[in-house]
N, CA, C and O of each residue as an XYZ file, in Angstrom:
384
protein
N      22.875    -11.797      5.936
C      21.530    -12.202      6.269
C      20.583    -11.049      5.954
O      20.884     -9.896      6.262
N      19.458    -11.351      5.350
C      18.471    -10.331      5.036
C      17.143    -10.677      5.686
O      16.862    -11.839      5.983
N      16.349     -9.672      5.897
C      15.012     -9.854      6.469
C      13.999     -9.615      5.360
O      14.029     -8.571      4.710
N      13.115    -10.555      5.139
C      12.103    -10.453      4.106
C      10.816     -9.911      4.717
O       9.953    -10.676      5.148
N      10.697     -8.596      4.749
C       9.517     -7.975      5.344
C       8.257     -8.315      4.569
O       7.194     -8.489      5.164
N       8.361     -8.410      3.251
C       7.169     -8.725      2.464
C       6.693    -10.144      2.728
O       5.488    -10.398      2.729
N       7.616    -11.075      2.953
C       7.229    -12.437      3.271
C       6.551    -12.538      4.622
O       5.753    -13.448      4.851
N       6.859    -11.613      5.521
C       6.273    -11.633      6.861
C       4.908    -10.963      6.916
O       4.165    -11.168      7.876
N       4.563    -10.175      5.917
C       3.303     -9.415      5.947
C       2.084    -10.292      6.198
O       1.256     -9.932      7.035
N       1.929    -11.433      5.511
C       0.735    -12.253      5.773
C       0.705    -12.850      7.180
O      -0.366    -13.209      7.670
N       1.839    -12.961      7.826
C       1.889    -13.533      9.169
C       1.332    -12.578     10.222
O       0.995    -12.999     11.329
N       1.236    -11.316      9.885
C       0.771    -10.324     10.847
C      -0.728    -10.409     11.081
O      -1.193    -10.102     12.179
N      -1.483    -10.810     10.096
C      -2.941    -10.933     10.102
C      -3.604     -9.830     10.919
O      -3.678     -8.692     10.454
N      -4.082    -10.130     12.109
C      -4.841     -9.150     12.895
C      -3.954     -8.222     13.723
O      -4.465     -7.339     14.412
N      -2.646     -8.406     13.669
C      -1.743     -7.559     14.441
C      -1.654     -6.179     13.798
O      -1.330     -6.085     12.614
N      -1.928     -5.114     14.531
C      -1.820     -3.778     13.946
C      -0.402     -3.518     13.441
O       0.577     -3.896     14.084
N      -0.307     -2.873     12.290
C       0.973     -2.581     11.667
C       1.114     -1.083     11.484
O       0.207     -0.417     10.985
N       2.245     -0.566     11.889
C       2.589      0.827     11.643
C       3.893      0.839     10.868
O       4.929      0.414     11.378
N       3.843      1.322      9.642
C       5.043      1.449      8.819
C       5.501      2.895      8.932
O       4.805      3.813      8.500
N       6.678      3.088      9.515
C       7.273      4.420      9.624
C       8.469      4.428      8.687
O       9.372      3.600      8.808
N       8.469      5.364      7.759
C       9.508      5.331      6.735
C       9.807      6.742      6.253
O       8.964      7.638      6.316
N      11.024      6.911      5.773
C      11.410      8.177      5.165
C      10.966      8.228      3.715
O      10.922      7.206      3.030
N      10.640      9.414      3.258
C      10.231      9.570      1.854
C      11.385      9.261      0.903
O      11.166      8.808     -0.220
N      12.605      9.507      1.353
C      13.804      9.183      0.583
C      14.671      8.330      1.500
O      14.977      8.736      2.621
N      15.068      7.152      1.032
C      15.883      6.262      1.857
C      16.739      5.405      0.933
O      16.224      4.556      0.205
N      18.041      5.631      0.970
C      18.959      4.885      0.101
C      19.203      3.472      0.610
O      19.675      2.624     -0.146
N      18.893      3.199      1.871
C      19.148      1.885      2.473
C      17.971      0.934      2.279
O      18.161     -0.225      1.909
N      16.774      1.414      2.522
C      15.556      0.597      2.421
C      14.543      1.411      1.615
O      14.081      2.460      2.066
N      14.209      0.935      0.453
C      13.405      1.741     -0.473
C      12.001      2.030      0.054
O      11.369      1.172      0.670
N      11.525      3.240     -0.195
C      10.148      3.564      0.165
C       9.143      2.648     -0.536
O       8.066      2.387     -0.001
N       9.485      2.164     -1.716
C       8.588      1.257     -2.434
C       8.383     -0.047     -1.663
O       7.291     -0.615     -1.683
N       9.429     -0.522     -0.984
C       9.299     -1.719     -0.157
C       8.338     -1.461      1.006
O       7.521     -2.320      1.339
N       8.434     -0.298      1.613
C       7.517      0.053      2.704
C       6.087      0.131      2.200
O       5.165     -0.329      2.873
N       5.894      0.707      1.025
C       4.551      0.782      0.440
C       4.002     -0.617      0.159
O       2.828     -0.888      0.412
N       4.847     -1.500     -0.362
C       4.416     -2.867     -0.660
C       4.063     -3.629      0.614
O       3.078     -4.368      0.642
N       4.857     -3.455      1.662
C       4.555     -4.097      2.945
C       3.196     -3.642      3.450
O       2.377     -4.463      3.863
N       2.956     -2.356      3.419
C       1.679     -1.807      3.863
C       0.535     -2.368      3.024
O      -0.509     -2.726      3.568
N       0.716     -2.447      1.724
C      -0.336     -2.938      0.837
C      -0.637     -4.415      1.078
O      -1.791     -4.829      0.966
N       0.379     -5.218      1.406
C       0.180     -6.656      1.570
C      -0.315     -7.054      2.954
O      -0.831     -8.158      3.130
N      -0.168     -6.183      3.924
C      -0.648     -6.500      5.279
C      -2.173     -6.569      5.260
O      -2.831     -5.745      4.625
N      -2.727     -7.551      5.956
C      -4.166     -7.770      5.903
C      -4.928     -7.200      7.094
O      -6.150     -7.067      7.036
N      -4.236     -6.865      8.157
C      -4.902     -6.361      9.358
C      -4.959     -4.852      9.379
O      -4.725     -4.198      8.362
N      -5.271     -4.296     10.541
C      -5.292     -2.842     10.685
C      -3.894     -2.288     10.416
O      -2.906     -2.842     10.898
N      -3.805     -1.211      9.657
C      -2.492     -0.706      9.272
C      -2.524      0.793      9.054
O      -3.545      1.381      8.695
N      -1.362      1.386      9.286
C      -1.167      2.815      9.069
C       0.245      3.018      8.540
O       1.127      2.182      8.735
N       0.437      4.143      7.867
C       1.776      4.533      7.421
C       2.066      5.937      7.902
O       1.172      6.781      7.962
N       3.316      6.184      8.244
C       3.773      7.516      8.606
C       5.003      7.798      7.759
O       6.030      7.133      7.902
N       4.899      8.776      6.883
C       6.010      9.150      6.013
C       6.650     10.426      6.542
O       5.981     11.440      6.738
N       7.953     10.355      6.767
C       8.689     11.495      7.315
C       9.761     11.958      6.332
O      10.226     11.181      5.499
N      10.138     13.197      6.431
C      11.127     13.786      5.531
C      12.548     13.649      6.060
O      13.359     14.563      5.909
N      12.847     12.534      6.669
C      14.201     12.275      7.170
C      15.159     12.149      5.988
O      14.768     11.723      4.901
N      16.410     12.522      6.212
C      17.397     12.464      5.131
C      18.141     11.138      5.088
O      18.649     10.749      4.037
N      18.211     10.436      6.220
C      18.942      9.162      6.278
C      18.092      8.125      6.985
O      17.208      8.458      7.775
N      18.372      6.855      6.688
C      17.632      5.749      7.283
C      17.712      5.768      8.813
O      16.729      5.461      9.489
N      18.853      6.121      9.349
C      19.066      6.075     10.796
C      18.561      7.313     11.529
O      18.688      7.386     12.751
N      17.997      8.277     10.830
C      17.506      9.486     11.495
C      16.392      9.196     12.493
O      16.163      9.992     13.404
N      15.697      8.078     12.339
C      14.622      7.749     13.278
C      15.160      7.338     14.638
O      14.405      7.279     15.608
N      16.452      7.053     14.724
C      17.044      6.598     15.986
C      17.386      7.742     16.925
O      17.223      7.618     18.139
N      17.865      8.867     16.368
C      18.358      9.894     17.286
C      18.274     11.320     16.760
O      18.947     12.203     17.292
N      17.484     11.569     15.752
C      17.375     12.923     15.203
C      15.934     13.413     15.389
O      14.976     12.791     14.930
N      15.822     14.537     16.070
C      14.500     15.150     16.229
C      14.182     15.960     14.973
O      15.101     16.473     14.334
N      12.954     16.083     14.617
C      11.737     15.650     15.294
C      11.305     14.227     14.939
O      10.242     13.773     15.363
N      12.138     13.524     14.155
C      11.731     12.205     13.658
C      11.533     11.186     14.769
O      10.596     10.389     14.719
N      12.401     11.203     15.767
C      12.284     10.240     16.866
C      10.950     10.419     17.587
O      10.229      9.449     17.821
N      10.635     11.635     17.929
C       9.401     11.906     18.667
C       8.172     11.595     17.830
O       7.212     11.018     18.340
N       8.183     11.964     16.563
C       7.019     11.682     15.705
C       6.806     10.180     15.559
O       5.671      9.705     15.602
N       7.897      9.429     15.388
C       7.782      7.977     15.254
C       7.299      7.346     16.561
O       6.430      6.475     16.549
N       7.862      7.787     17.681
C       7.465      7.243     18.986
C       6.004      7.571     19.299
O       5.276      6.722     19.813
N       5.579      8.780     18.997
C       4.185      9.156     19.242
C       3.228      8.322     18.386
O       2.176      7.897     18.863
N       3.593      8.092     17.133
C       2.742      7.282     16.252
C       2.655      5.851     16.778
O       1.582      5.249     16.755
N       3.763      5.305     17.246
C       3.761      3.947     17.790
C       2.925      3.874     19.060
O       2.213      2.893     19.278
N       3.004      4.887     19.889
C       2.239      4.894     21.136
C       0.733      4.968     20.874
O      -0.061      4.467     21.670
N       0.341      5.591     19.763
C      -1.075      5.733     19.433
C      -1.654      4.518     18.728
O      -2.866      4.442     18.529
N      -0.815      3.571     18.348
C      -1.284      2.388     17.639
C      -2.105      1.520     18.580
O      -1.692      1.296     19.718
N      -3.259      1.025     18.136
C      -4.060      0.169     19.030
C      -3.340     -1.139     19.337
O      -2.552     -1.632     18.530
N      -3.614     -1.678     20.483
C      -3.010     -2.951     20.897
C      -3.605     -4.085     20.071
O      -4.765     -4.020     19.663
N      -2.809     -5.126     19.826
C      -3.347     -6.275     19.090
C      -4.398     -6.999     19.927
O      -4.399     -6.900     21.154
N      -5.292     -7.727     19.258
C      -6.284     -8.489     20.033
C      -5.583     -9.557     20.861
O      -4.548    -10.091     20.464
N      -6.157     -9.853     22.001
C      -5.549    -10.866     22.867
C      -6.203    -12.216     22.620
O      -7.386    -12.306     22.289
N      -5.417    -13.247     22.788
C      -5.917    -14.617     22.660
C      -6.671    -14.967     23.941
O      -6.281    -14.529     25.023
N      -7.738    -15.746     23.835
C      -8.402    -16.182     25.077
C      -7.432    -17.033     25.889
O      -6.724    -17.880     25.345
N      -7.413    -16.799     27.169
C      -6.480    -17.546     28.013
C      -7.017    -18.941     28.301
O      -8.226    -19.175     28.302
N      -6.098    -19.850     28.544
C      -6.476    -21.221     28.898
C      -6.940    -21.250     30.345
O      -6.468    -20.461     31.163
N      -7.861    -22.151     30.669
C      -8.275    -22.255     32.071
C      -7.098    -22.723     32.918
O      -6.231    -23.441     32.420
N      -7.053    -22.336     34.166
C      -5.948    -22.773     35.025
C      -5.935    -24.291     35.152
O      -6.975    -24.949     35.120
N      -4.748    -24.816     35.297
C      -4.605    -26.271     35.457
C      -5.226    -26.719     36.773
O      -5.186    -25.997     37.769
N      -5.796    -27.912     36.765
C      -6.391    -28.492     37.965
C      -5.255    -29.022     38.840
O      -4.584    -29.978     38.451
N      -5.021    -28.421     40.023
C      -3.904    -28.860     40.864
C      -4.066    -30.261     41.414
O      -3.103    -30.847     41.909
N      -5.280    -30.813     41.336
C      -5.495    -32.153     41.861
C      -5.247    -33.244     40.816
O      -5.177    -34.425     41.153
N      -5.115    -32.849     39.557
C      -4.894    -33.872     38.531
C      -3.426    -34.248     38.466
O      -2.552    -33.479     38.866
N      -3.177    -35.428     37.963
C      -1.791    -35.887     37.806
C      -1.571    -36.208     36.336
O      -2.502    -36.583     35.623
N      -0.352    -36.058     35.902
C       0.005    -36.359     34.537
C       0.806    -37.651     34.503
O       1.647    -37.897     35.368
N       0.542    -38.448     33.524
C       1.278    -39.688     33.350
C       1.874    -39.706     31.972
O       1.213    -39.361     30.992
N       3.103    -40.101     31.894
C       3.746    -40.198     30.591
C       3.314    -41.494     29.929
O       3.344    -42.556     30.551
N       2.917    -41.408     28.681
C       2.501    -42.576     27.924
C       3.575    -42.861     26.909
O       3.952    -41.993     26.123
N       4.083    -44.123     26.930
C       5.134    -44.500     25.981
C       4.534    -45.126     24.739
O       5.265    -45.508     23.826
């Protein structure tokens, strides 16, 4: 099973995107990360790190801290307006 990150880019729309990627990555090409960033239509940022392996972002310092700090600084996505509370006095009827 594969994940098509480029196909998902248009679905992000107004959702802020942070692409964190290694400058060299034998598992997931930096070019794919660049393309994802380019195709995203909403607010976006990239953070390029000099990690040696794809998994270095999981448990190798300073990459973990730099990635976590960048994610923490990302603005929150816009919120949808909430629906008004349901009227507790109304009743619902099933229509066949």
